[in-house]
C-alpha angles and dihedrals in degrees: 000000000000118000110245113232092237093058090069111101094225093056093046094049090047094053095040092048092048092050092046088051087056091050089066095223101319109140111243138144118233123204132185107209143139094231090096124058093232114331143329140200118208107188096182093051093039088231134139121191130190130186105221094191094052097092136032134015103240125064090242092053091047092047092050092044090050089053088054091049092048091049093050092050091046087054087059092050091049102040115018113095127192122348127216116253111285091237086069094080103173092042091050092052092050095048088049093052091048092047092047090054093047093046091052091056 
């Protein structure tokens, strides 16, 4: 089994430190994992996750895409306020869509 580039400590530290820098001192954990489709921000847990294998074929493409996903999720950490209750499925989805658009701008 081939070792994935994001399993190497140096790559994990580089991306994690970069995301923590973007967070401007906010205390978060950053995880590279394939348990999320692309990325996720968990404000209550102070956790950001990114899936390095979600985009691109080459290691370089995946690394760059992971930076983009991390930057997007950091945007949520910095600029997204309160979320509706998770039981309100359609409302949560709509808020996330609007927030994603706002974060991308």
